[in-house]
N, C-alpha and C positions, 0 to 999 in steps of 0.2 A: 562401351568399350573397356579390357579392363587394362591393368596399366603396364602389360604382357607387348599386349598390340601397341599401346603406346610410345613403348619403350622401341617397339620393333618400327614405329613409321618415323618417330622421331632420328633412329640411328640410321635409314633410309632419307629422311629429309636435309639431314646435316652433310651426308657424303656428296648428294647431291649436288650441295649449293658449293659446295671447296669446290667441285669437279665444273660447275657452274665457271666461276669464279678464275681458273685458270684459263678453261678454254675458251674468254674472251679476251683475257689478256694475253695468253701464248698460243691460243689454239692448242694447248697439249691438252691432257689427262695420264695423271701419273700414273706412274705404277707401283709408285710407295703412296696410293690414294686406294687405289682398286683394291691390287689382291687381299692386304689387312681388311678393307669394307667384307671384302668375300668370305676370307677363313670366317672370319667372326660373327659375321650373316651363319652361317652352318653351324660354329659351335653353340653361339646361344640360341637357336633349332632346338638341336641338340638336349643341349640343359635343362631349356624348358618343355621340351615338348617328348623328347626322346627320340626311338625311332623312328617315328612317324613325322615329327618335326622335320631330322637328318632328312628324310626323306622328302618332307616336301621342301626344304630348301634351296637340296638337290635338283628338282624338280622344275622348279621356280629360277636355279643359275643358266640351267639348260634348256629353257625359254631364250631368256634373256639372251645367250650366246643366238642359241640358233637367230632368232629373229631378225640379227642386225649382222652376221655372216656371212651372206652372200650380197650385202649392202661393199661387205669389205671387198670381199674377192674382187668386185668391179670395180673396186673406187670410192666408191661412193661418200663411206666415211673413213675415219678412224677408226685403230686397234683400238686408242685410251675407250673411244666411245663403246666398244665393241663389252670391252672390258667392264666399264661402267654400266655397262644394264646389266652385263651377269653378273657381275658383285651386287646389285640391285634387288635381282631375282634373287638372291638367297634372303634377303632379310624381307622382301613382299610376295614369295609364294609368285606359282604359274599365272593365276588371273587376272591379278592384278598388273604382274608385271607384262603380261599384252596389253592394257587398258593403257599405264603408261608408254609407252608405242606409241599405240594405236595417236593418243593424243598428243606427244612428241612430233610423231609423221605432219600431221597438221598444220602442227607450230613451226615446224619445219618449212613446208610448203608454202605457208603463209611468208616465210622469213621472205622466202628465196624471191614470190613474186616483186614484195618489197624493195630487195636487191636490182631486179630487174626494172623496176622504175625508175628508179633513184639513178641506175646507170645508164640511160638509154632510151626505155620504153621497150616496150615485147618483145622486136626487131632485135634486140642486143644482138647478144652471144649466147648457141645453146646452154653454156657453163652459168653464165647468169641466170638465164629462164628456169628453173626447178634444175640446179644443180646434181642436187641428188640421183629423180628421177631420170632426169635424160645418162646417165651412167651404167642406170641397171637398164635401160632401151637399148643402147649400145654399148653389146658386148664385147667390140671389137677395140674399147676406149683403151687397155690396153696393151693391147698388140701392138697399136698404132703410134706407143711411142708417146699417149697424151700424157701431160702434166699428174703426177699423184698426188695425192695432199697432202706429202710431208711438202713437197717444191709446189707446193701453192701456198702453204702455210710461209713459204720463207719469202715469198715474194712482197712486195711491197704495199701492192694493192689487195691484199689479201682479204680485206676487211668488205671489199666491193665484191668477193669471188668464191667467197666459200661461206657454208653456212653452219656456224657453232652447236655440235647440232648435242654436246654433251649440254650449252644452255637452256638448250628445246626438247632435252627429257628431264631436265630441272623445272624449265615451264610446264612440260605432261604431267608431272608426275604431282604438283600442289595444283593444278587445274584437278587430275584425276581425284584425287584427296577432296575439294572442295565439291565436289558434284554430286561422287558419291557417297559421302559426309555418314549420317546416320547409317547406311547399310554395311558403313565399314565394319560391323560387331564382330563376327567369325570373316575375315580378308582371307586370314591363313587358316591353318586347323585349329579345330574347335578347343579351347581351357577345356582343364582337365572339369569332371562332374561336378557342380558343388550339391552336397545330401541333403535333399529337398523337405528334407524331416526335420531340420535344424531348428529352424526357430519353432515347434510345435513340441519337438522334444526341448528345449528351454520353457516354451507356454509350460506344458504340463511338472515339471520340475518346481517352478517358482508356484502353481495351484498348488501341490500338497505339499509342499516348507507350506505354504500358508498356513497350511490347518482349514480348510474350509471344506466342508464335509461334500 
């Protein structure tokens, strides 16, 4: 993995850690974080990899947006969660963004099960049992006047009712990075090709300069 790829992963890591902190603290992911991260991802991709890098970055951002927008429409996640995955997509590219989302969804499911158990068992409430998935399955939840994410976050018992999805995204990100490991050599567009004969040419120069017949 070259330095540019380390830079991209580091930028995504910092962004997701900050988002997780604010999500756990106030159940909010701020625009002051997500918008600059998105723009910086697009700019960095264009700077280091030209138009191809910008295209990969844009596709990654669209992938992150597309993966969560349906959940947002159904009321399962907040707008900040969508913006966060969109911004991360600009740094990670489409393939890795999908993997981070899948890991985050699994983490959110486990977290939801834990909430359900702690709040009284599997027969508690539908909101406590896999909160995000239940909202997707019951399309009438918005029309029926059920509380929104913002209303739920304002409740004093919100930590027993809501899944901090940005924090789950942070966990999913690091689990994905640890799982992929050395396979992350080319997680975005390949780096600029290095001259294959550079070492051989240098050896040839040294050979002739040494005067050896």
